[in-house]
C-alpha positions as CSV (number, residue, x, y, z in Angstrom):
1,F,13.1,19.9,-44.2
2,L,15.4,20.3,-41.2
3,S,12.8,22.5,-39.4
4,G,10.1,19.8,-39.9
5,F,12.3,17.0,-38.8
6,A,13.5,18.9,-35.7
7,R,9.9,19.8,-34.7
8,F,8.7,16.2,-35.1
9,T,11.7,14.8,-33.1
10,L,11.2,17.4,-30.3
11,N,7.5,16.8,-30.2
12,W,7.9,13.0,-30.0
13,A,10.6,13.3,-27.2
14,Q,8.6,15.7,-25.1
15,I,5.3,13.7,-25.3
16,R,7.1,10.5,-24.4
17,L,9.0,12.1,-21.6
18,S,6.1,13.9,-20.1
19,H,3.9,10.8,-20.0
20,A,6.7,8.8,-18.5
21,I,7.0,11.5,-15.8
22,G,3.2,11.3,-15.2
23,S,3.5,7.5,-14.8
24,D,6.3,8.0,-12.1
25,F,4.1,10.6,-10.3
26,S,1.1,8.3,-10.3
27,L,3.0,5.2,-9.1
28,D,4.9,7.2,-6.4
29,A,1.7,8.8,-5.1
30,Y,0.0,5.4,-5.0
31,R,3.0,3.6,-3.3
32,K,3.3,6.3,-0.6
33,T,-0.4,6.3,-0.1
34,L,-0.5,2.5,0.4
35,C,2.4,2.7,2.9
36,Q,0.7,5.3,5.1
37,P,-0.3,4.2,8.6
38,Y,-3.9,3.0,9.1
39,L,-4.8,6.1,11.1
40,V,-4.0,8.3,8.1
41,H,-6.3,6.2,5.8
42,V,-9.3,6.3,8.2
43,S,-9.0,10.1,8.6
44,R,-9.3,11.1,4.9
45,N,-11.7,10.8,2.0
46,S,-10.9,8.0,-0.4
47,S,-12.4,9.9,-3.4
48,E,-9.8,12.7,-2.8
49,V,-6.9,10.1,-2.9
50,I,-8.3,8.2,-6.0
51,S,-8.8,11.5,-7.8
52,G,-5.3,12.6,-7.0
53,I,-3.6,9.4,-8.1
54,T,-5.6,8.9,-11.3
55,L,-7.2,12.1,-12.7
56,K,-4.9,14.7,-11.2
57,T,-1.6,13.1,-12.1
58,K,-2.9,12.7,-15.6
59,A,-4.0,16.3,-15.6
60,V,-0.6,17.5,-14.4
61,V,1.0,15.8,-17.4
62,G,-1.4,17.7,-19.8
63,S,-1.6,21.0,-18.0
64,V,1.9,21.4,-16.5
65,V,4.6,19.0,-17.6
66,L,3.9,18.9,-21.3
67,P,3.3,22.7,-21.5
68,M,6.5,23.3,-19.6
69,M,8.5,21.3,-22.2
70,T,6.6,23.2,-24.9
71,I,7.7,26.5,-23.5
72,I,11.3,25.3,-23.4
73,S,11.2,24.1,-27.0
74,S,9.4,27.3,-28.2
75,V,12.1,29.5,-26.5
76,I,14.8,27.5,-28.3
77,F,13.1,28.1,-31.7
78,L,12.4,31.8,-30.8
79,L,16.0,32.4,-29.9
80,A,17.1,30.9,-33.3
81,I,14.7,33.0,-35.2
82,V,15.5,36.2,-33.3
83,G,19.2,35.5,-33.8
84,I,18.9,35.3,-37.5
85,L,16.7,38.5,-37.5
86,F,19.4,40.4,-35.5
87,M,22.0,39.3,-38.1
88,A,19.8,40.6,-41.0
89,Q,17.9,43.6,-39.5
90,P,18.6,44.4,-35.8
91,Y,15.9,47.0,-35.4
92,I,13.3,44.8,-37.1
93,A,14.2,42.1,-34.6
94,L,13.8,44.5,-31.7
95,I,10.4,45.8,-33.1
96,T,9.2,42.2,-33.5
97,I,10.2,41.0,-30.0
98,I,9.2,44.2,-28.1
99,G,5.9,44.7,-30.0
100,F,4.6,41.2,-29.8
101,G,6.1,40.6,-26.4
102,L,4.3,43.6,-24.9
103,I,1.0,42.4,-26.4
104,Y,1.3,39.0,-24.7
105,L,2.6,40.5,-21.4
106,L,-0.6,42.6,-21.3
107,V,-2.7,39.5,-22.0
108,I,-1.0,37.7,-19.2
109,L,-1.6,40.5,-16.7
110,L,-5.3,40.5,-17.6
111,T,-5.9,36.8,-17.4
112,K,-3.7,35.3,-14.7
113,R,-6.1,35.8,-11.8
114,Q,-9.1,34.2,-13.7
115,L,-6.9,31.3,-14.7
116,L,-6.0,30.6,-11.1
117,I,-9.6,30.7,-10.0
118,N,-10.7,28.3,-12.8
119,G,-7.8,26.1,-11.9
120,R,-9.0,25.7,-8.4
121,K,-12.5,24.9,-9.6
122,V,-11.0,22.2,-11.9
123,S,-9.1,20.6,-9.0
124,E,-12.1,20.6,-6.7
125,G,-14.4,19.4,-9.5
126,Q,-12.1,16.3,-10.2
127,T,-12.5,15.2,-6.6
128,K,-16.2,16.0,-6.3
129,T,-17.1,14.1,-9.4
130,I,-15.3,11.0,-8.2
131,K,-17.0,11.3,-4.8
132,A,-20.4,11.6,-6.5
133,L,-19.8,8.5,-8.6
134,Q,-18.5,6.5,-5.6
135,E,-21.6,7.4,-3.5
136,G,-24.0,6.5,-6.2
137,I,-22.4,3.2,-7.4
138,G,-21.1,2.2,-4.0
139,G,-24.6,2.3,-2.5
140,I,-26.4,0.9,-5.5
141,R,-28.7,-1.4,-3.5
142,D,-30.1,1.5,-1.5
143,V,-30.3,3.7,-4.6
144,L,-32.4,1.1,-6.4
145,L,-34.6,0.4,-3.4
146,A,-35.2,4.1,-2.6
147,G,-35.5,5.1,-6.3
148,T,-33.0,8.0,-5.8
149,Q,-31.3,7.7,-9.2
150,N,-32.3,11.2,-10.2
151,I,-31.0,12.7,-7.0
152,H,-27.5,11.1,-7.5
153,C,-27.6,12.1,-11.2
154,N,-28.4,15.7,-10.3
155,I,-25.5,15.8,-7.8
156,Y,-23.1,14.4,-10.4
157,A,-24.4,16.7,-13.1
158,K,-23.9,19.8,-10.9
159,E,-20.3,18.9,-10.0
160,D,-19.4,17.7,-13.5
161,L,-20.8,20.8,-15.2
162,S,-19.0,23.1,-12.9
163,Y,-15.7,21.2,-13.5
164,R,-16.1,21.2,-17.3
165,K,-17.1,24.8,-17.4
166,A,-14.0,25.8,-15.5
167,L,-11.9,23.6,-17.8
168,A,-13.5,25.2,-20.9
169,N,-12.8,28.7,-19.5
170,I,-9.1,27.8,-19.2
171,Q,-9.0,26.6,-22.8
172,I,-10.8,29.7,-24.1
173,V,-8.4,32.0,-22.3
174,S,-5.5,30.0,-23.6
175,V,-6.6,30.2,-27.3
176,S,-8.5,33.6,-27.5
177,P,-5.5,36.0,-27.5
178,R,-4.2,34.6,-30.7
179,Y,-6.9,36.4,-32.7
180,A,-6.4,39.7,-31.0
181,V,-2.6,39.4,-31.5
182,E,-3.0,38.6,-35.2
183,I,-5.1,41.8,-35.6
184,L,-2.5,43.9,-33.6
185,G,0.3,42.3,-35.7
186,V,-1.3,43.4,-38.9
187,I,-1.7,46.9,-37.5
188,L,2.0,46.9,-36.5
189,I,3.1,45.7,-40.0
190,S,0.8,48.3,-41.7
191,S,2.2,51.0,-39.4
192,L,5.7,50.1,-40.3
193,A,4.9,49.9,-44.0
194,Y,3.3,53.4,-43.8
195,Y,6.3,54.8,-41.9
196,L,8.8,53.3,-44.4
197,A,6.8,54.4,-47.4
198,T,6.4,58.0,-46.3
199,K,9.9,58.4,-44.8
200,S,11.8,59.4,-48.0
201,G,9.3,59.4,-50.8
202,S,8.5,56.9,-53.6
203,E,12.1,55.7,-54.0
204,S,12.1,54.2,-50.5
205,I,9.1,52.0,-51.3
206,S,11.2,49.5,-53.3
207,G,13.8,49.5,-50.5
208,A,11.1,49.0,-47.9
209,I,9.6,45.9,-49.5
210,P,12.5,43.5,-48.4
211,I,12.3,44.9,-44.9
212,L,8.5,44.4,-44.8
213,G,8.9,41.0,-46.2
214,L,11.5,40.0,-43.6
215,F,9.3,41.5,-40.8
216,A,6.2,39.7,-42.1
217,M,8.0,36.4,-42.3
218,A,9.5,36.9,-38.8
219,A,6.0,37.6,-37.5
220,Q,4.7,34.5,-39.2
221,R,7.3,32.5,-37.4
222,V,7.3,34.3,-34.1
223,L,3.5,34.6,-33.5
224,P,2.8,30.8,-33.4
225,M,5.7,30.4,-31.0
226,L,4.5,33.2,-28.7
227,Q,1.0,31.9,-28.8
228,Q,2.2,28.4,-28.1
229,S,4.2,29.7,-25.1
230,Y,1.3,31.7,-23.9
231,A,-1.1,28.8,-24.2
232,S,1.4,26.6,-22.3
233,W,1.7,29.3,-19.6
234,S,-2.1,29.5,-19.3
235,S,-2.3,25.7,-18.9
236,I,0.4,25.8,-16.2
237,R,-1.4,28.6,-14.4
238,G,-4.7,26.8,-14.6
239,G,-3.2,23.5,-13.4
240,Q,-1.4,25.1,-10.4
241,A,-4.1,23.9,-7.9
242,T,-4.1,20.4,-9.4
243,L,-0.3,20.3,-9.3
244,S,-0.5,21.3,-5.6
245,D,-2.8,18.4,-4.8
246,V,-0.5,15.9,-6.6
247,V,2.6,17.4,-4.8
248,D,0.8,16.9,-1.5
249,L,0.4,13.1,-2.3
250,L,4.1,12.9,-3.4
251,D,5.1,14.8,-0.3
252,Q,3.6,12.2,2.1
253,K,6.0,10.8,4.6
254,N,7.9,7.9,3.1
255,Y,7.4,4.7,5.1
256,F,9.7,2.0,3.8
257,F,8.1,-1.4,3.6
258,V,10.2,-4.5,2.7
259,D,8.6,-7.1,0.5
260,D,10.6,-10.0,1.7
261,V,10.7,-9.3,5.5
262,K,10.9,-12.4,7.6
263,K,8.0,-13.4,9.8
264,M,8.5,-13.0,13.6
265,Q,8.7,-16.2,15.6
266,F,5.7,-16.1,17.9
267,K,6.4,-18.6,20.7
268,K,4.8,-17.6,24.0
269,E,2.4,-14.7,24.5
270,I,1.1,-11.3,23.5
271,E,1.0,-8.6,26.2
272,L,-0.8,-5.3,26.3
273,Q,0.7,-3.2,29.1
274,N,-1.2,-0.1,30.3
275,V,-2.3,0.6,26.8
276,S,-4.2,3.9,26.1
277,F,-5.4,5.3,22.8
278,E,-7.1,8.3,21.5
279,Y,-7.7,9.4,17.9
280,S,-6.9,13.1,18.6
281,L,-5.6,15.1,21.4
282,R,-9.0,16.7,22.0
283,G,-10.9,13.5,21.5
284,P,-12.1,11.1,24.2
285,K,-9.8,8.2,25.2
286,I,-10.9,5.0,23.4
287,L,-8.7,2.8,25.6
288,S,-7.4,3.7,29.0
289,G,-4.7,1.8,30.9
290,L,-5.8,-1.6,29.4
291,N,-3.8,-4.7,30.4
292,L,-4.3,-8.1,28.7
293,N,-2.3,-11.3,28.1
294,I,-3.0,-13.7,25.2
295,A,-1.1,-17.0,25.3
296,K,0.0,-18.8,22.2
297,G,-2.5,-21.4,21.1
298,S,-5.4,-19.9,23.0
299,C,-8.8,-18.9,21.6
300,I,-9.8,-15.6,23.0
301,G,-13.3,-14.0,22.7
302,V,-13.7,-10.2,22.9
303,I,-17.1,-8.8,23.7
304,G,-18.4,-5.3,24.6
305,S,-21.1,-2.8,23.7
306,T,-20.7,-0.5,20.7
307,G,-18.1,2.1,21.3
308,S,-16.5,0.1,24.2
309,G,-13.1,0.0,22.4
310,K,-13.0,-3.6,21.3
311,S,-12.2,-2.8,17.6
312,T,-9.5,-0.4,18.6
313,L,-8.0,-3.1,20.9
314,I,-7.9,-5.5,17.9
315,D,-6.3,-2.8,15.7
316,I,-3.6,-2.3,18.3
317,V,-2.9,-6.0,18.6
318,M,-2.6,-6.2,14.8
319,G,-0.2,-3.2,14.8
320,L,-2.6,-1.0,12.7
321,L,-2.7,1.6,15.5
322,S,0.1,2.5,17.9
323,P,-0.7,3.1,21.6
324,V,-0.6,6.7,22.8
325,D,0.7,5.3,26.1
326,G,1.7,1.8,27.1
327,S,3.2,-1.0,25.0
328,L,2.3,-4.0,22.8
329,I,4.8,-6.7,23.7
330,V,5.3,-10.1,22.0
331,D,7.5,-12.7,23.6
332,G,9.1,-10.0,25.8
333,V,9.9,-7.7,22.8
334,A,8.1,-4.4,22.3
335,I,6.5,-3.9,18.9
336,G,7.7,-0.7,17.2
337,P,8.4,0.6,13.7
338,E,11.6,-1.5,13.5
339,N,9.7,-4.9,13.8
340,L,6.1,-4.0,13.0
341,Q,6.2,-5.7,9.6
342,S,7.6,-8.9,11.0
343,W,4.9,-9.0,13.6
344,Q,2.1,-8.3,11.0
345,K,3.4,-11.2,8.9
346,C,2.1,-13.5,11.8
347,I,-1.5,-12.2,11.6
348,F,-4.4,-12.6,9.3
349,H,-7.6,-10.6,9.8
350,V,-11.0,-11.8,8.6
351,P,-13.5,-8.9,8.9
352,Q,-17.3,-9.0,8.7
353,A,-17.2,-7.5,5.2
354,I,-14.8,-9.6,3.2
355,Y,-12.8,-7.9,0.4
356,L,-12.9,-9.9,-2.8
357,L,-11.3,-9.3,-6.2
358,D,-13.3,-9.6,-9.4
359,A,-11.4,-12.8,-10.1
360,S,-11.7,-16.6,-9.7
361,I,-12.5,-18.2,-6.3
362,E,-9.0,-19.8,-6.1
363,E,-7.4,-16.5,-6.8
364,N,-9.4,-14.9,-4.0
365,I,-8.5,-17.7,-1.6
366,A,-4.8,-17.4,-2.5
367,L,-5.0,-13.6,-2.5
368,G,-1.6,-12.0,-3.3
369,V,-0.2,-15.1,-4.9
370,S,0.3,-15.1,-8.7
371,I,-1.8,-17.6,-10.6
372,Q,1.2,-19.7,-11.6
373,K,2.3,-20.1,-8.0
374,I,-1.1,-21.0,-6.4
375,D,-1.0,-24.3,-4.5
376,R,-4.3,-25.7,-5.8
377,E,-4.2,-28.7,-3.5
378,R,-3.9,-26.4,-0.5
379,V,-6.7,-24.2,-1.8
380,R,-9.1,-27.2,-1.9
381,K,-8.0,-28.3,1.6
382,V,-8.6,-24.9,3.2
383,A,-11.9,-24.6,1.3
384,A,-13.0,-27.8,3.0
385,Q,-12.0,-26.6,6.4
386,A,-14.0,-23.4,5.8
387,Q,-17.0,-25.4,4.8
388,I,-17.2,-23.9,1.3
389,D,-15.9,-26.8,-0.8
390,E,-19.3,-28.3,-1.5
391,F,-20.7,-25.0,-2.8
392,I,-17.6,-24.5,-5.0
393,E,-17.8,-28.0,-6.5
394,S,-21.5,-27.4,-7.4
395,L,-20.5,-24.5,-9.7
396,D,-19.9,-25.0,-13.4
397,G,-16.5,-23.4,-13.2
398,R,-15.7,-24.8,-9.8
399,Y,-12.6,-23.0,-8.4
400,E,-12.2,-21.1,-11.7
401,T,-15.6,-19.4,-11.2
402,R,-15.4,-15.6,-11.1
403,V,-17.0,-14.0,-8.1
404,G,-17.8,-10.6,-9.6
405,E,-16.9,-7.1,-8.3
406,R,-16.6,-7.2,-4.5
407,G,-18.0,-10.8,-4.6
408,I,-21.4,-9.7,-5.8
409,M,-22.2,-13.2,-7.2
410,L,-21.9,-14.7,-3.7
411,S,-24.0,-14.6,-0.6
412,G,-22.7,-12.9,2.6
413,G,-22.0,-16.3,4.2
414,Q,-20.2,-17.6,1.2
415,R,-18.0,-14.5,1.1
416,Q,-17.2,-14.9,4.8
417,R,-16.2,-18.6,4.3
418,I,-13.9,-17.6,1.4
419,G,-12.3,-15.1,3.8
420,I,-11.7,-17.8,6.4
421,A,-10.3,-20.1,3.7
422,R,-8.0,-17.3,2.7
423,A,-6.7,-16.9,6.3
424,L,-6.1,-20.7,6.6
425,Y,-4.3,-20.7,3.2
426,R,-1.8,-18.1,4.6
427,S,-0.9,-20.3,7.6
428,A,-1.1,-17.4,10.0
429,D,0.1,-17.8,13.6
430,I,-2.7,-15.5,14.8
431,L,-6.2,-15.4,13.3
432,V,-8.4,-12.4,14.1
433,L,-12.1,-13.0,13.4
434,D,-14.0,-9.7,13.6
435,E,-17.7,-10.7,13.2
436,A,-16.3,-13.0,10.5
437,T,-19.1,-15.7,10.9
438,S,-22.0,-13.3,11.5
439,A,-23.6,-14.3,8.2
440,L,-23.3,-18.1,8.8
441,D,-26.1,-20.3,10.2
442,S,-25.4,-21.9,13.6
443,E,-24.6,-25.4,12.2
444,T,-22.1,-24.1,9.6
445,E,-20.6,-21.7,12.1
446,D,-20.0,-24.6,14.6
447,K,-18.3,-26.7,11.9
448,V,-16.0,-23.8,10.9
449,M,-15.1,-23.0,14.4
450,A,-14.5,-26.6,15.2
451,E,-12.0,-26.8,12.3
452,I,-10.3,-23.6,13.6
453,N,-10.2,-25.0,17.2
454,S,-8.6,-28.2,15.9
455,M,-5.5,-26.1,14.9
456,K,-5.0,-24.6,18.4
457,D,-1.5,-26.3,18.7
458,F,-0.1,-23.7,16.2
459,L,-2.9,-21.2,15.7
460,T,-3.9,-18.4,18.2
461,T,-7.4,-17.1,17.6
462,I,-9.0,-13.8,18.6
463,I,-12.7,-13.6,18.0
464,V,-14.8,-10.4,18.2
465,A,-18.5,-11.2,18.2
466,H,-21.9,-10.0,19.3
467,R,-23.4,-13.5,19.0
468,I,-22.4,-15.2,22.2
469,T,-22.7,-18.8,20.7
470,T,-19.8,-17.9,18.4
471,L,-17.5,-17.9,21.4
472,K,-18.3,-21.4,22.7
473,F,-14.8,-22.7,21.6
474,C,-13.0,-19.9,23.4
475,S,-10.7,-20.7,26.3
476,K,-11.5,-17.3,27.8
477,I,-13.7,-14.3,27.1
478,V,-12.6,-10.7,27.6
479,Q,-15.3,-8.1,28.2
480,I,-14.3,-4.6,27.3
481,D,-16.2,-1.6,28.8
482,A,-15.3,2.1,28.5
483,G,-11.8,1.3,27.2
484,K,-10.8,-1.1,30.0
485,V,-11.0,-4.9,30.7
486,K,-14.2,-5.2,32.8
487,R,-13.8,-8.9,33.4
488,I,-12.2,-12.1,32.0
489,C,-14.4,-15.2,32.2
490,S,-15.4,-18.4,30.5
491,Y,-18.1,-19.2,28.0
492,A,-20.0,-21.0,30.8
493,D,-20.0,-17.8,32.9
494,I,-21.3,-15.7,30.1
495,S,-24.1,-18.2,29.3
496,D,-25.1,-18.4,33.0
497,S,-25.3,-14.5,33.1
498,L,-27.5,-14.5,30.1
499,D,-29.8,-17.3,31.5
500,R,-30.2,-15.3,34.8
501,V,-31.1,-12.2,32.8
502,N,-33.7,-14.1,30.8
């Protein structure tokens, strides 16, 4: 009764504790990943990160944390059993521990290398299967149009089969020694019985029976404990590569971000002084000695050919990238790690491809605000300013209508207008539109830009666009070429240049 109760309590405690540790691992890895600089995110594969945070932290619980606790509990029970054996029959205890211990030691020496190899295959397979899924489902439109479903299925099947085969090999190696050890255990008991029976003739047989009974009972208790410990060791050995990947995520530099940081007071201008940037020491310079001033309340257009550096320029203004040389200065104060968050609170970025939650329209407009705290009157006001209110009102669910995963239920133009409404809801001081109206027709674009222009008393706007007509409301247009400011001109100058070319 006591043994059963102790085992149940210990099992309950170690399972609960191990999964709680796994939850901490996963959350800490996710938090540290989200807090990494933008440059770190663009330089690594998302499937590797997702696999690490989800599958691998879960695998570490099953293959490392729980087995480690199992080994500890098995050792406790083994010590108790061996202690009782030593009290009753010391040499029987020694035979039991040495005999079975040597058997498992031999098995460990024979299997440790294979377990490590299969463990690496499992770790790589977890990442590769996630990658295969992302590539197939993420590009579903192209997959359907090209009819390449079988190609993607074959890629997934290959990676998944290799992963599961390695996982099976680890499990087989963990379980298989039990059968061999049981056979060897019977041989050991039989040998001892023969030795005791022949030692002093027939009279010793009756005296040997209690010793054999004690030995057999000890073996019955000790063997499952040893097998459990060996299976746990095999699991830890096989999970070593996966644990290493999780540790790498947990070992990321800890950037502390404060949730309630105060927004910087932006009053005068943004300055870029001799800004240079390169993604790697051996790579080309994306920006080189760039100088630019952006006054508060102005509407600035940024143009340039592909690869000219305009997107990098915008990322530096938003504080996503830090200049290699030069400075980003706001109202005479250099932006650095100590005030970066305060500066970013002033900015809202609307990209060409708008990120939408699989949630209602109002939740997407008020992104980051809990449903209970959404200002619904303000949601409707900014929707009207973004020229999306008539469409929303025409829907059966109106503002409660769900948009589907990544806004699949909406057109490109509708997604962009929701993105603009989101920016206006946030009351940002600086609005960065990066091809944010490219999917709108000219009439709708003019209305949206006119609404944004009407807020110029408190809103500074930076627009990146290829379509020149998007820039008609800009007070000045900055042309970037080869990482430098080529010229600063008006919309009229750009229009005249195009007319002369035509």
